[in-house]
Structure formats: structure tokens, C-alpha cells
C-alpha positions as CSV (number, residue, x, y, z in Angstrom):
1,M,-0.1,-0.4,-0.2
2,D,3.3,2.2,-0.3
3,G,2.4,5.4,-1.6
4,F,-1.5,4.7,-2.4
5,S,-2.8,8.1,-0.2
6,D,-5.0,8.0,2.8
7,L,-7.7,10.3,0.9
8,N,-7.3,7.4,-2.4
9,L,-7.7,4.8,0.5
10,F,-11.0,6.7,2.0
11,T,-12.4,6.5,-1.8
12,L,-11.6,3.4,-2.6
13,I,-13.8,2.7,1.1
14,A,-16.1,4.3,0.9
15,R,-17.4,3.2,-2.8
16,H,-17.0,-0.3,-1.2
17,R,-18.7,0.0,1.5
18,N,-16.3,-2.7,3.1
19,L,-13.2,-2.8,4.4
20,A,-12.4,-6.6,3.6
21,A,-13.6,-5.2,0.1
22,A,-11.1,-2.8,-0.7
23,A,-8.9,-4.4,0.9
24,R,-8.7,-6.8,-1.1
25,D,-8.4,-4.9,-4.6
26,L,-5.1,-3.4,-2.9
27,G,-4.3,-7.1,-2.1
28,V,-3.4,-5.8,1.8
29,T,-4.6,-7.7,5.0
30,P,-8.1,-5.8,6.1
31,R,-6.6,-5.3,9.5
32,S,-4.2,-2.9,7.1
33,I,-7.0,-0.7,5.9
34,S,-8.9,0.1,9.2
35,K,-5.2,0.8,10.8
36,R,-5.1,3.1,8.0
37,L,-8.2,4.2,8.0
38,A,-7.8,5.0,12.1
39,Q,-4.7,7.3,11.0
40,L,-6.2,8.9,9.1
41,E,-9.4,9.8,11.1
42,R,-7.2,10.5,13.8
43,R,-5.9,13.4,11.6
44,L,-8.3,14.6,10.8
45,G,-10.2,14.9,14.3
46,V,-13.5,13.4,13.0
47,R,-15.1,9.9,12.4
48,L,-15.3,9.1,9.0
49,L,-17.1,5.7,9.4
50,N,-19.6,3.9,12.1
51,R,-18.5,0.6,11.5
52,T,-20.5,-2.8,12.2
53,T,-18.3,-6.4,12.0
54,R,-20.7,-6.9,8.2
55,R,-20.2,-3.0,6.8
56,V,-19.7,0.5,7.4
57,S,-21.9,3.6,6.5
58,L,-20.3,7.4,6.2
59,T,-20.4,9.8,8.8
60,P,-21.8,13.1,7.7
61,E,-18.6,14.9,7.7
62,A,-17.5,11.0,5.8
63,S,-20.2,11.7,2.7
64,C,-19.0,15.7,2.2
65,L,-15.7,14.1,1.9
66,W,-17.2,11.6,-0.6
67,R,-18.8,14.6,-3.0
68,T,-16.0,16.5,-2.9
69,A,-13.8,13.5,-4.1
70,R,-16.2,12.4,-6.7
71,A,-16.5,16.1,-8.0
72,S,-12.9,15.7,-8.5
73,S,-10.0,13.9,-9.9
74,T,-7.8,12.8,-6.9
75,N,-4.6,14.8,-8.5
76,S,-7.1,18.1,-8.5
77,P,-6.0,21.2,-7.3
78,N,-9.4,21.5,-5.4
79,W,-9.6,17.7,-3.8
80,N,-6.5,18.4,-2.3
81,N,-7.0,22.0,-0.8
82,S,-10.2,20.0,0.7
83,S,-7.8,17.2,2.3
84,R,-5.8,20.6,3.3
85,K,-8.4,22.7,4.6
86,A,-9.7,19.6,7.1
87,E,-6.6,19.5,8.2
88,R,-6.2,22.3,9.0
89,S,-9.3,22.6,10.8
90,R,-9.5,19.4,12.5
91,R,-12.6,19.1,10.9
92,V,-14.0,17.7,7.2
93,C,-16.5,20.3,5.1
94,C,-16.9,21.1,2.1
95,A,-15.9,23.6,0.0
């Protein structure tokens, strides 16, 4: 998973709505996906996903971030600016 950004990981999880499916796509363990997600949530200061044993659902903050991600590519300045704003303000917000 080296070189795979946390925000790209988030978009993959958001698309699948399942940590195990995201892990299969990346060829890693679900535990490694869960640890990376927890690190991202700590860095942003918000919970992004509501987790159960079978599936995940997006929190309101994650829904906002997901809309931003879908509206722009991962290389777009808008996406990068949105993630920086979230990190600076310690909360996820739509730009």
C-alpha cells in the first residue's frame, strides 16, 4: 500500500462500503486497511465511518468528503485543497 494516499484509501472504502473488499482490491489485509483508516480519522479529527462487523456507512463528514472526492479527481487542486482544509481545521468540510 506504499504510495497509496490515505484519501485514495478513503475513496476506495467509501465506494465499496466494506473494508474487506477494499483490502482485496489493494492486496492487503483488512486489519491494515482499518489501521490506515484510524490514522486518517485521528489526523482529520473526525470519525469518517460507522463500522459494524459486516459493513461500514459514511458519517455526515465523510459524505461531504466523498462528494468532494467524486466531484474532482485525486490529482485535482480542489481535492488536495479540501483535504488540507480538513487537516488544518481538524474537521471535514465541503469547500
